[in-house]
C-alpha positions, -999 to +999 in steps of 0.1 A: -429+017+186-453+040+168-488+024+170-513+026+141-550+018+141-571+008+111-605-007+105-610-041+087-644-046+070-656-080+058-680-062+035-710-083+042-743-074+024-776-091+029-812-078+022-824-088+057-842-069+085-818-045+103-792-045+075-780-011+063-760-029+035-786-046+013-767-050-020-733-054-035-734-017-045-742-007-009-712-027+003-688-010-022-701+026-018-703+024+020-667+010+021-655+042+003-676+064+026-663+047+058-627+052+045-634+089+041-650+091+076-621+072+092-595+095+076-613+125+091-611+109+125-574+103+122-576+066+118-545+053+100-558+025+078-589+012+059-587-025+051-611-049+034-615-086+034-617-105+001-640-135-003-653-152-035-686-168-041-701-150-011-721-118-005-690-100+006-663-078-010-646-098-037-626-076-062-604-053-042-585-032-068-614-012-082-625-005-046-591+004-034-586+028-064-620+044-056-611+048-019-577+063-030-594+088-052-616+100-023-589+102+004-555+116+007-537+102+038-551+070+051-535+037+043-556+014+021-552-024+023-566-059+021-568-085+048-564-108+028-563-116-009-565-154-015-536-159-039-550-192-052-576-172-072-551-147-087-533-143-120-501-129-104-490-108-134-524-092-139-526-086-102-492-069-103-506-045-130-538-038-110-519-034-077-494-009-092-521+011-109-541+014-076-510+022-057-500+050-081-535+065-078-532+064-040-498+080-040-481+050-025-506+042+003-515+005-005-508-021+022-517-054+006-523-085+027-522-118+008-522-154+018-533-189+010-568-178+020-593-188+047-621-214+049-647-206+023-682-217+012-671-227-023-658-263-029-625-260-049-635-224-057-601-214-071-603-244-095-634-228-110-613-198-117-590-221-137-562-225-111-555-261-101-524-272-080-500-296-097-500-333-090-475-329-062-486-295-050-511-283-023-532-252-022-506-236+000-479-244-025-500-228-053-505-197-032-469-194-024-457-199-060-481-172-072-470-149-044-433-153-054-441-144-090-463-114-079-435-101-057-409-104-085-433-086-109-440-056-087-403-054-078-396-048-116-381-082-125-383-090-162-409-118-166-414-123-204-392-123-235-394-093-258-405-099-294-375-090-316-399-082-344-413-053-323-380-041-310-359-037-342-344-072-338-332-066-303-336-094-278-344-090-241-370-093-214-398-071-203-412-062-169-448-057-160-460-021-164-467+002-147-443+000-118-450+016-084-417+020-065-419+008-029-450-013-033-430-045-028-421-034+007-459-030+015-470-066+010-481-086+040-486-123+044-517-135+064-501-160+087-521-186+108-492-204+125-459-197+141-441-216+113-457-195+085-448-164+105-412-175+102-416-182+065-431-147+060-400-132+075-377-152+052-396-138+022-393-102+033-430-096+037-447-079+066-467-100+090-505-099+092-513-122+121-545-141+114-578-136+133-574-173+141-544-195+145-546-231+132-527-245+161-533-246+199-506-250+225-530-243+255-519-207+260-543-178+255-547-166+219-529-132+225-499-150+240-497-175+211-499-145+187-472-127+206-450-158+203-456-159+165-447-122+163-415-127+183-405-156+160-412-135+130-390-107+142-362-130+151-361-146+117-364-112+101-333-101+119-314-133+109-323-127+073-306-094+073-334-073+057-325-036+057-359-022+067-381-025+097-411-049+092-447-041+099-469-064+121-507-062+124-532-080+146-570-078+143-595-075+171-633-070+174-635-039+197-668-022+206-668+006+232-703+005+248-712+042+252-748+044+241-781+026+244-777+015+208-744-001+216-759-019+245-788-031+223-764-045+197-735-057+218-743-054+255-751-091+257-717-101+243-694-082+266-658-093+264-656-129+255-631-157+261-609-174+235-626-201+215-610-234+207-623-258+180-615-279+150-610-261+116-605-283+086-596-311+110-569-290+129-573-279+165-574-241+163-576-211+186-598-180+179-593-147+197-619-132+219-641-102+212-639-070+232-672-053+241-674-032+273-674+004+287-644+024+274-623+024+306-627-014+308-618-019+272-587+003+275-575-018+304-581-051+286-564-041+253-534-027+272-529-062+287-533-079+253-498-094+246-501-094+208-516-059+207-486-047+227-462-064+202-478-053+170-474-019+154-508-020+138-542-029+153-571-035+129-605-031+143-630-054+127-662-035+122-698-047+119-702-032+085-739-042+080-748-017+107-739+011+082-714+039+078-729+062+105-728+036+132-693+023+123-679+059+121-692+065+156-677+032+167-643+042+153-646+077+169-651+061+203-622+038+198-599+067+189-612+089+217-614+065+246-595+033+239-566+039+214-544+061+237-542+032+262-522+011+237-499+040+228-517+054+198-512+091+190-534+111+167-516+118+134-518+156+140-498+152+172-470+129+159-435+142+157 
């Protein structure tokens, strides 16, 4: 299995001491600059989180298009877009436009979304679940319409007055061929992993799982991935699916690294209640490169996934995070089977 490595930025910005990202403009411009630096290092992907009503990145498509215009090879993606907030047909137009600008490099993670600071935030955007529907139902319904739209399905009746009396249906334009195969679902349970496979979407295993069976986080993720692949095979899809997991990985190679992360070292899993559900969070990895390489090589989910997304401390700035990614590529990535793009067959 060919391994890919990308970075995942939450896009935080705060005008506080020590922050190199003090405004919304800083967060956007530095995301573009980090994508450029990552591409130069041979990193495979540049991914951004999407959060609303927070000092974080919120509107992904202008950013993805700008990243695309300044790069040529690196994959550009989201992890994840909360579909409850989206107009699926307008999103289909934006996604296709950004993908065409990129030359077909978009890898879009979507989902029901994660816990947020806003109370019923998507309702403020004008999207309210029906009387017998949940937030998850709303997100899935919108995702179905979005997938149909980017696949070219007709979604609206043509106006005969504008078509010489001819009747018919129209698809969203523009279309970007192949984009429908590059949509990922952010899954937080084993059951939703199986549902993702049934829909023909790639699997973006969540940074936390909203279930706990008592086994370590990486093993629970590995089971989710195995179930996803089994259902994918049963569904008879003709292509191979993609699977990603995210990890916080900090090789400690300098005094500055020790100052920022030396006290953390590699942590243990965390278990707690999230929205009333017992959940398991994965641990962070912070250690000397040889130790990190050994630890990641033993991570069951990292072994099973084809893509590892490194969550970066974006508020430390582009220079620090580019150096962090360089150290990951140089010292850690080969231990999980990653090969520099220039050396791939």
